[in-house]
C-alpha positions in Angstrom: 100.1 206.8 -25.1 99.6 205.2 -28.5 102.3 203.5 -30.6 100.6 204.5 -33.8 101.0 207.1 -36.6 98.8 210.0 -35.6 97.0 212.4 -37.9 96.9 216.2 -37.6 93.3 216.0 -38.9 93.7 219.1 -41.1 90.7 219.4 -43.4 89.5 215.9 -42.4 85.7 215.5 -42.0 86.2 212.3 -39.9 88.8 213.6 -37.4 86.5 213.9 -34.4 85.7 210.2 -34.5 89.2 209.0 -35.4 91.6 207.6 -32.8 94.5 208.7 -34.9 93.4 212.3 -34.2 91.8 212.1 -30.8 94.4 210.0 -28.9 96.9 211.6 -26.6 100.3 211.8 -28.3 103.4 210.2 -26.8 106.6 212.2 -26.2 108.1 210.9 -29.5 105.0 210.7 -31.7 105.0 210.0 -35.4 102.5 211.8 -37.6 101.4 211.5 -41.2 103.1 214.2 -43.3 99.7 215.1 -44.7 96.3 213.6 -43.7 95.7 210.6 -45.9 92.3 211.8 -47.3 91.5 211.0 -50.9 88.0 211.8 -52.4 86.7 212.4 -48.9 87.7 208.9 -47.7 90.6 207.7 -45.5 92.1 204.3 -45.7 93.7 204.8 -42.3 90.5 205.8 -40.4 90.6 204.4 -36.8 87.0 204.5 -35.5 85.5 204.1 -32.0 85.8 200.3 -31.9 89.4 200.3 -33.2 91.1 200.4 -29.7 89.0 197.4 -28.6 89.9 195.5 -31.8 93.6 196.5 -31.4 93.6 195.2 -27.8 92.0 191.9 -28.9 94.6 191.5 -31.6 97.5 192.2 -29.2 96.0 189.6 -26.8 96.0 187.0 -29.6 99.5 187.8 -30.8 101.0 188.1 -27.3 99.0 185.8 -25.1 99.4 185.9 -21.4 101.6 183.1 -19.9 98.6 181.9 -17.9 96.4 181.7 -21.0 95.2 178.1 -21.2 94.7 178.3 -25.0 98.4 178.6 -25.5 100.1 175.2 -26.1 103.9 175.4 -25.7 104.7 171.7 -25.7 107.4 170.4 -28.0 104.8 168.7 -30.2 102.8 171.9 -30.6 105.9 173.8 -31.8 107.1 171.1 -34.2 105.9 171.5 -37.8 103.7 168.6 -38.8 104.5 166.6 -41.9 101.6 165.7 -44.3 102.7 162.1 -43.9 102.3 162.0 -40.1 98.9 161.2 -38.7 
């Protein structure tokens, strides 16, 4: 169940390929008041690759505790001064 603003797809030529239209709604789903179409274009279009990109971004922002790329040592968390080498 997506935690996104869905779209009703009314009069949208892109709705069949847009995740905001095709995703299954959650029980408490938010929707755009009107589809955000202007001049036949949508700045909020969420195409086929969007879910994959979204999952990759979530992984980057919330890395797994076992992720070896994450450095949680005190030195890594301390801001570095321009004067320190």
